[in-house]
BAKELO-800358 format. One record per atom (N, C-alpha, C): x, y, z; residue in one letter. Coordinates in pm, 1 decimal, decimal comma. Layout:
<rs>
+----------+----------+----------+------+
:       px :       py :       pz : rest :
+----------+----------+----------+------+
:        X :        Y :        Z :    A :
...
+----------+----------+----------+------+
</rs>
This chain:
<rs>
+----------+----------+----------+------+
:       px :       py :       pz : rest :
+----------+----------+----------+------+
:  -1720,0 :   1776,0 :  -2623,5 :    M :
:  -1763,0 :   1680,2 :  -2513,5 :    M :
:  -1839,0 :   1774,1 :  -2415,4 :    M :
:  -1904,5 :   1681,1 :  -2375,6 :    S :
:  -2009,7 :   1730,3 :  -2234,1 :    S :
:  -1932,3 :   1712,4 :  -2120,1 :    S :
:  -1964,8 :   1786,3 :  -2022,4 :    K :
:  -1928,0 :   1792,5 :  -1881,2 :    K :
:  -1910,0 :   1660,9 :  -1817,9 :    K :
:  -2045,5 :   1592,5 :  -1844,6 :    I :
:  -2038,6 :   1451,2 :  -1777,0 :    I :
:  -1933,4 :   1350,0 :  -1832,6 :    I :
:  -1913,4 :   1359,1 :  -1987,2 :    A :
:  -1816,1 :   1275,3 :  -2062,4 :    A :
:  -1684,5 :   1293,8 :  -2004,0 :    A :
:  -1653,5 :   1410,6 :  -1967,2 :    K :
:  -1520,3 :   1458,1 :  -1939,7 :    K :
:  -1503,1 :   1412,3 :  -1787,7 :    K :
:  -1598,5 :   1418,8 :  -1702,7 :    I :
:  -1590,7 :   1376,1 :  -1585,0 :    I :
:  -1594,0 :   1192,0 :  -1564,9 :    I :
:  -1656,7 :   1158,7 :  -1658,0 :    L :
:  -1667,2 :    992,3 :  -1674,6 :    L :
:  -1522,6 :    952,6 :  -1714,0 :    L :
:  -1462,5 :   1018,2 :  -1823,1 :    L :
:  -1315,4 :    983,6 :  -1885,5 :    L :
:  -1223,0 :   1008,1 :  -1771,8 :    L :
:  -1257,7 :   1102,8 :  -1702,0 :    R :
:  -1114,5 :   1133,8 :  -1579,1 :    R :
:  -1160,7 :   1018,2 :  -1485,7 :    R :
:  -1255,5 :    983,1 :  -1439,4 :    L :
:  -1288,5 :    881,0 :  -1377,2 :    L :
:  -1243,5 :    731,7 :  -1406,5 :    L :
:  -1244,2 :    705,7 :  -1549,3 :    V :
:  -1195,5 :    580,2 :  -1614,7 :    V :
:  -1070,7 :    602,2 :  -1595,9 :    V :
:   -974,9 :    695,6 :  -1616,8 :    L :
:   -852,6 :    717,9 :  -1643,5 :    L :
:   -766,0 :    682,7 :  -1485,9 :    L :
:   -848,3 :    749,3 :  -1405,7 :    V :
:   -808,6 :    719,2 :  -1248,3 :    V :
:   -808,6 :    590,2 :  -1247,6 :    V :
:   -916,0 :    531,6 :  -1248,7 :    A :
:   -948,1 :    393,3 :  -1198,1 :    A :
:   -840,1 :    291,5 :  -1285,1 :    A :
:   -809,6 :    336,1 :  -1412,1 :    L :
:   -707,9 :    245,8 :  -1466,5 :    L :
:   -586,6 :    262,8 :  -1405,1 :    L :
:   -534,1 :    385,0 :  -1379,1 :    G :
:   -407,3 :    410,8 :  -1333,6 :    G :
:   -390,2 :    338,4 :  -1186,9 :    G :
:   -503,6 :    355,2 :  -1097,9 :    F :
:   -517,9 :    283,1 :   -959,4 :    F :
:   -481,4 :    123,0 :  -1005,5 :    F :
:   -557,9 :     61,9 :  -1096,3 :    F :
:   -535,3 :    -53,8 :  -1110,8 :    F :
:   -397,4 :   -109,9 :  -1163,4 :    F :
:   -339,1 :    -23,0 :  -1255,3 :    A :
:   -199,5 :    -54,7 :  -1308,2 :    A :
:    -99,9 :    -59,4 :  -1167,7 :    A :
:   -125,2 :     39,4 :  -1094,6 :    V :
:    -30,3 :     53,6 :   -961,1 :    V :
:    -51,5 :    -63,8 :   -880,8 :    V :
:   -190,4 :   -109,3 :   -836,3 :    T :
:   -201,2 :   -235,4 :   -776,2 :    T :
:   -154,4 :   -350,3 :   -844,8 :    T :
:   -166,7 :   -362,6 :   -986,8 :    F :
:   -137,0 :   -461,8 :  -1043,0 :    F :
:      1,4 :   -479,5 :  -1044,1 :    F :
:     96,7 :   -398,7 :  -1064,7 :    T :
:    216,3 :   -402,2 :  -1042,9 :    T :
:    283,9 :   -461,8 :   -911,4 :    T :
:    223,6 :   -392,5 :   -782,4 :    V :
:    268,7 :   -436,8 :   -676,7 :    V :
:    244,4 :   -582,3 :   -638,4 :    V :
:    114,8 :   -603,7 :   -710,7 :    Y :
:     76,1 :   -781,9 :   -702,5 :    Y :
:    182,5 :   -843,6 :   -779,6 :    Y :
:    208,6 :   -837,1 :   -892,7 :    I :
:    272,9 :   -895,9 :   -953,7 :    I :
:    414,0 :   -891,6 :   -929,8 :    I :
:    506,9 :   -773,6 :   -864,1 :    F :
:    636,6 :   -819,2 :   -817,5 :    F :
:    622,7 :   -826,1 :   -663,2 :    F :
:    504,1 :   -859,1 :   -581,5 :    N :
:    517,3 :   -873,1 :   -452,6 :    N :
:    583,7 :   -780,8 :   -368,5 :    N :
:    566,5 :   -646,8 :   -435,6 :    L :
:    610,4 :   -536,3 :   -341,7 :    L :
:    573,0 :   -510,5 :   -205,3 :    L :
:    468,5 :   -543,5 :   -174,9 :    D :
:    419,0 :   -538,1 :    -52,0 :    D :
:    498,1 :   -586,4 :     84,7 :    D :
:    533,5 :   -724,9 :     29,8 :    M :
:    605,6 :   -806,0 :    104,1 :    M :
:    757,7 :   -775,9 :    124,4 :    M :
:    805,2 :   -713,1 :     -4,3 :    K :
:    933,3 :   -641,6 :      3,2 :    K :
:    941,2 :   -536,2 :     88,0 :    K :
:    846,6 :   -427,5 :     81,2 :    L :
:    836,7 :   -332,1 :    139,6 :    L :
:    856,9 :   -363,3 :    318,0 :    L :
:    747,2 :   -456,5 :    350,0 :    T :
:    745,5 :   -525,5 :    478,5 :    T :
:    889,6 :   -570,3 :    543,0 :    T :
:    973,4 :   -653,4 :    434,0 :    A :
:   1100,6 :   -687,7 :    463,6 :    A :
:   1180,0 :   -585,1 :    505,3 :    A :
:   1171,7 :   -486,1 :    438,5 :    L :
:   1246,9 :   -367,4 :    453,1 :    L :
:   1244,5 :   -297,8 :    603,8 :    L :
:   1132,8 :   -302,2 :    648,5 :    I :
:   1052,9 :   -220,7 :    754,7 :    I :
:   1072,7 :   -300,5 :    876,3 :    I :
:   1081,6 :   -427,1 :    861,3 :    E :
:   1077,1 :   -515,0 :    966,2 :    E :
:   1181,3 :   -496,2 :   1085,9 :    E :
:   1307,2 :   -496,2 :   1032,2 :    P :
:   1411,6 :   -473,1 :   1158,2 :    P :
:   1378,0 :   -322,5 :   1245,4 :    P :
:   1320,0 :   -230,0 :   1163,8 :    F :
:   1299,2 :   -105,5 :   1242,3 :    F :
:   1182,0 :   -133,9 :   1347,6 :    F :
:   1079,9 :   -212,0 :   1303,3 :    L :
:    970,1 :   -224,0 :   1376,1 :    L :
:   1026,3 :   -355,8 :   1476,7 :    L :
:   1101,9 :   -433,6 :   1469,4 :    L :
:   1161,7 :   -507,6 :   1586,9 :    L :
:   1217,3 :   -417,9 :   1666,9 :    L :
:   1324,9 :   -339,6 :   1636,0 :    K :
:   1393,8 :   -265,3 :   1725,6 :    K :
:   1301,6 :   -176,9 :   1815,6 :    K :
:   1207,5 :   -116,2 :   1751,1 :    H :
:   1117,3 :    -28,8 :   1848,0 :    H :
:   1027,2 :   -113,8 :   1922,6 :    H :
:    966,0 :   -240,2 :   1883,1 :    Y :
:    883,9 :   -310,1 :   1967,9 :    Y :
:    948,4 :   -402,0 :   2100,1 :    Y :
:   1097,3 :   -418,4 :   2044,5 :    D :
:   1174,4 :   -496,9 :   2159,0 :    D :
:   1205,1 :   -407,1 :   2273,3 :    D :
:   1201,6 :   -248,1 :   2244,4 :    K :
:   1234,3 :   -169,0 :   2352,1 :    K :
:   1097,0 :   -146,1 :   2453,5 :    K :
:    973,5 :   -183,0 :   2418,5 :    I :
:    879,2 :   -157,9 :   2499,4 :    I :
:    881,5 :   -277,9 :   2629,2 :    I :
:    864,7 :   -215,2 :   2735,6 :    P :
:    845,0 :   -288,1 :   2861,3 :    P :
:    738,2 :   -397,6 :   2839,5 :    P :
:    743,6 :   -514,5 :   2881,1 :    R :
:    639,0 :   -616,3 :   2873,7 :    R :
:    602,3 :   -639,8 :   3035,0 :    R :
:    467,9 :   -655,3 :   3041,9 :    D :
:    405,3 :   -721,3 :   3177,5 :    D :
:    390,5 :   -867,2 :   3151,0 :    D :
:    478,9 :   -948,0 :   3215,2 :    K :
:    469,2 :  -1091,9 :   3173,0 :    K :
:    381,3 :  -1166,0 :   3267,1 :    K :
:    281,3 :  -1113,2 :   3376,5 :    H :
:    208,5 :  -1172,3 :   3475,3 :    H :
:     68,5 :  -1192,9 :   3399,4 :    H :
:     13,3 :  -1306,2 :   3404,8 :    L :
:   -115,2 :  -1345,0 :   3372,5 :    L :
:   -217,4 :  -1361,0 :   3457,3 :    L :
+----------+----------+----------+------+
</rs>
């Protein structure tokens, strides 16, 4: 195999791997499940920030 063919093969494999990961995240709605896990920590953090309520 030529050097260009090896690079192209590697690029295609990386692209397929990236597609498989993003497809799995999409199908199982993993991004929103992760957000639901992180939300309590974010709320606790942002509730501690002092607010300037003057407009």
